[in-house]
C-alpha positions as CSV (number, residue, x, y, z in Angstrom):
1,X,-9.5,-12.7,14.2
2,X,-10.5,-9.4,15.9
3,X,-8.7,-6.3,17.7
4,X,-8.2,-2.6,17.2
5,X,-6.9,-0.4,14.3
6,X,-6.1,3.0,14.7
7,X,-5.6,4.7,11.1
8,X,-3.5,7.6,11.7
9,X,-4.2,10.3,9.2
10,X,-7.4,8.9,7.5
11,X,-8.6,9.9,4.6
12,X,-10.9,8.7,1.7
13,X,-8.3,7.2,-0.5
14,X,-6.2,4.6,1.3
15,X,-6.9,5.7,4.8
16,X,-10.5,4.4,4.2
17,X,-9.3,1.0,2.4
18,X,-7.3,0.0,5.0
19,X,-10.4,0.4,7.5
20,X,-12.3,-1.4,5.6
21,X,-9.9,-4.5,5.2
22,X,-9.7,-4.7,8.9
23,X,-13.2,-4.1,9.6
24,X,-14.1,-7.1,7.2
25,X,-11.8,-9.2,9.6
26,X,-13.9,-8.1,12.7
27,X,-11.5,-5.2,14.1
28,X,-12.5,-1.8,15.5
29,X,-11.3,1.0,13.4
30,X,-10.6,4.0,15.1
31,X,-9.8,6.9,12.4
32,X,-7.9,9.8,13.5
33,X,-7.3,13.0,11.6
34,X,-7.8,16.9,11.8
35,X,-10.9,17.4,9.7
36,X,-14.1,16.5,11.7
37,X,-16.3,16.5,8.7
38,X,-14.2,14.3,6.6
39,X,-14.0,11.8,9.6
40,X,-17.7,11.8,10.5
41,X,-17.9,10.8,6.4
42,X,-15.5,7.8,6.8
43,X,-16.9,7.1,9.8
44,X,-20.0,6.6,8.5
45,X,-18.8,4.7,5.0
46,X,-16.5,2.5,7.0
47,X,-18.1,1.8,10.5
48,X,-15.0,3.2,12.2
49,X,-15.3,5.9,15.3
50,X,-13.8,9.3,14.5
51,X,-11.4,11.2,16.7
52,X,-10.3,14.6,15.6
53,X,-6.7,15.0,16.6
54,X,-3.6,17.3,15.3
55,X,-1.1,14.7,14.5
56,X,1.8,17.2,15.1
57,X,0.6,17.7,18.6
58,X,2.0,15.7,21.2
59,X,-0.9,16.7,23.7
60,X,-3.2,15.5,20.9
61,X,-1.7,12.0,20.3
62,X,-1.4,11.7,23.9
63,X,-5.2,12.3,24.1
64,X,-5.9,9.9,21.0
65,X,-4.6,7.1,22.4
66,X,-6.5,7.6,25.6
67,X,-9.5,8.4,24.0
68,X,-9.1,4.7,21.6
69,X,-8.2,2.5,24.3
70,X,-10.8,3.7,26.6
71,X,-13.5,3.7,23.9
72,X,-12.5,0.6,21.8
73,X,-9.8,-1.5,23.6
74,X,-6.2,-1.9,23.5
75,X,-4.8,-0.9,20.0
76,X,-3.5,-3.9,18.5
77,X,-2.0,-2.1,14.9
78,X,-1.6,1.5,13.7
79,X,-1.5,2.4,10.1
80,X,0.5,5.9,9.7
81,X,-0.8,7.8,6.4
82,X,-0.5,11.1,7.4
83,X,1.7,13.0,4.9
84,X,2.6,16.7,3.9
85,X,3.8,17.1,0.4
86,X,5.1,20.2,-1.4
87,X,6.8,21.0,-4.4
88,X,9.3,24.2,-4.9
89,X,12.6,25.1,-6.0
90,X,15.3,24.5,-3.1
91,X,16.3,28.3,-3.2
92,X,12.6,29.4,-2.8
93,X,11.5,26.9,-0.3
94,X,11.0,28.6,3.3
95,X,11.9,27.6,6.7
96,X,8.2,27.5,7.5
97,X,7.5,25.1,4.6
98,X,10.1,23.0,5.3
99,X,9.3,22.7,8.7
100,X,5.7,22.2,8.2
101,X,6.2,19.4,5.8
102,X,8.5,17.8,7.9
103,X,6.3,18.2,10.9
104,X,3.4,16.7,8.6
105,X,5.4,13.6,7.2
106,X,8.0,12.8,9.9
107,X,7.5,14.6,13.3
108,X,3.5,13.4,13.6
109,X,5.3,9.7,12.9
110,X,7.5,9.8,15.8
111,X,4.6,10.9,18.1
112,X,2.3,8.5,16.8
113,X,5.1,5.8,16.7
114,X,6.5,6.5,19.9
115,X,3.3,6.5,22.1
116,X,2.3,3.3,20.3
117,X,5.5,1.5,21.8
118,X,4.9,2.8,24.9
119,X,1.2,1.1,24.6
120,X,2.1,-2.1,23.3
121,X,5.6,-2.7,25.2
122,X,3.9,-3.9,28.1
123,X,1.9,-6.2,26.3
124,X,4.4,-7.6,24.1
125,X,2.8,-7.4,20.7
126,X,1.7,-5.3,18.2
127,X,2.0,-3.9,14.6
128,X,2.9,-0.4,13.4
129,X,3.0,0.4,10.0
130,X,4.4,3.8,8.4
131,X,3.3,4.6,4.9
132,X,6.2,6.1,2.7
133,X,6.6,7.0,-0.9
134,X,9.4,6.9,-3.5
135,X,10.7,10.3,-1.6
136,X,11.6,8.1,1.1
137,X,14.7,6.5,-1.1
138,X,15.4,9.4,-3.3
139,X,15.2,13.1,-3.1
140,X,13.9,14.5,-6.7
141,X,14.5,17.9,-8.2
142,X,12.1,20.5,-6.2
143,X,10.7,18.0,-3.5
144,X,13.8,18.9,-1.1
145,X,11.4,19.4,1.8
146,X,9.4,16.0,1.3
147,X,12.3,13.6,0.8
148,X,13.5,15.1,4.2
149,X,10.4,14.4,5.7
150,X,9.9,10.7,4.4
151,X,13.2,10.0,4.6
152,X,13.7,10.9,8.2
153,X,10.2,8.6,8.8
154,X,11.9,5.8,7.1
155,X,15.0,5.7,9.2
156,X,13.1,6.4,12.2
157,X,11.2,3.4,11.3
158,X,14.4,1.3,10.7
159,X,15.5,2.2,14.2
160,X,12.2,1.5,15.5
161,X,12.2,-2.0,14.0
162,X,15.4,-2.9,15.3
163,X,14.8,-2.0,18.9
164,X,11.1,-3.0,19.1
165,X,11.1,-6.3,17.1
166,X,12.7,-8.6,19.7
167,X,10.2,-7.3,22.0
168,X,7.5,-8.4,20.0
169,X,6.3,-5.4,18.1
170,X,6.2,-5.4,14.5
171,X,7.5,-2.4,12.6
172,X,7.1,-1.9,9.0
173,X,7.2,0.6,6.1
174,X,5.3,0.5,2.9
175,X,6.6,2.6,0.2
176,X,4.1,3.7,-2.1
177,X,5.5,4.6,-5.4
178,X,2.8,6.0,-8.1
179,X,-0.4,8.2,-7.9
180,X,-3.0,6.6,-5.8
181,X,-6.1,5.9,-7.5
182,X,-9.1,8.1,-5.1
183,X,-11.5,10.6,-5.6
184,X,-9.3,13.2,-4.5
185,X,-6.9,12.5,-7.2
186,X,-9.6,12.4,-9.9
187,X,-10.7,16.0,-8.6
188,X,-7.2,17.6,-8.9
189,X,-5.6,15.7,-11.7
190,X,-8.4,14.2,-13.8
191,X,-6.1,14.4,-17.0
192,X,-3.1,12.8,-15.4
193,X,-5.6,9.9,-14.1
194,X,-7.3,9.6,-17.7
195,X,-3.5,9.2,-19.4
196,X,-2.5,6.6,-16.8
197,X,-5.5,4.5,-18.0
198,X,-6.7,1.1,-16.1
199,X,-4.3,0.0,-13.4
200,X,-2.0,2.8,-14.0
201,X,-2.2,4.1,-10.6
202,X,-2.0,2.2,-7.4
203,X,-5.6,0.8,-6.3
204,X,-6.1,1.7,-2.5
205,X,-8.0,-1.3,-1.9
206,X,-4.9,-3.7,-3.4
207,X,-2.7,-1.4,-1.0
208,X,-4.7,-2.2,1.9
209,X,-4.1,-5.9,1.6
210,X,-0.7,-5.7,1.8
211,X,-1.1,-3.8,5.2
212,X,-3.3,-6.6,6.3
213,X,-0.9,-9.1,5.2
214,X,1.9,-7.7,6.9
215,X,-0.2,-7.2,10.3
216,X,-1.0,-11.1,10.0
217,X,2.9,-12.3,9.2
218,X,4.2,-15.0,11.8
219,X,7.3,-13.4,13.6
220,X,9.5,-16.1,12.1
221,X,9.1,-14.2,8.9
222,X,8.0,-10.4,9.4
223,X,8.5,-7.6,6.6
224,X,10.1,-4.7,7.5
225,X,9.9,-2.8,4.0
226,X,8.1,-3.2,1.0
227,X,8.0,-0.8,-2.2
228,X,4.4,-0.8,-4.1
229,X,3.8,0.5,-7.8
230,X,1.7,-0.1,-10.8
231,X,2.8,-2.1,-13.5
232,X,3.3,1.1,-15.6
233,X,5.3,3.1,-13.2
234,X,9.1,3.5,-14.2
235,X,11.6,2.7,-11.6
């Protein structure tokens, strides 16, 4: 099995693992993000190809899909991993910050999802997987902007799935509930990661396995939404 995977919002944690999982099956991998330096490192580690793009820019997203499909071939699967997160008291959340988080967690998902649909519909096949969080389901104190963005992304994915599923496009959401073990998490939250202990945080390779399984599901038994959390995470 082979094809083309686009990782939208590729990073050193989950994005890297998803890229490696699909590459293991012979997929050509396109890695898209804003940071050119980060992309080059990821490309060298995964064997993927770097495509610098601002996923909140409509023109950048259109150019991204053109570049990927002209350089690698028709896109078979999209893993949308981009996210923008902030914590602040509701009364102190500025319009600028609220809109920034919404753009970085929902608007960019719309642009990626819409362009993927435009490319996949004529072919009658394809997989689009959106990455959510516990904020997709409930708004915690201090996370109004994040919950609005992730909640909007989740409901958009539901609409896409209901409309596009009968036309051969599998749309799914993976709701990640808990900390993801990554180099970035260890750099920024070492004390928390040490407290969680073995398997207390989600392993990115284990999450990536779920993305691959969703992509491989037969049409008679498609998953639309799945939640993942480590055994120690309360819910």
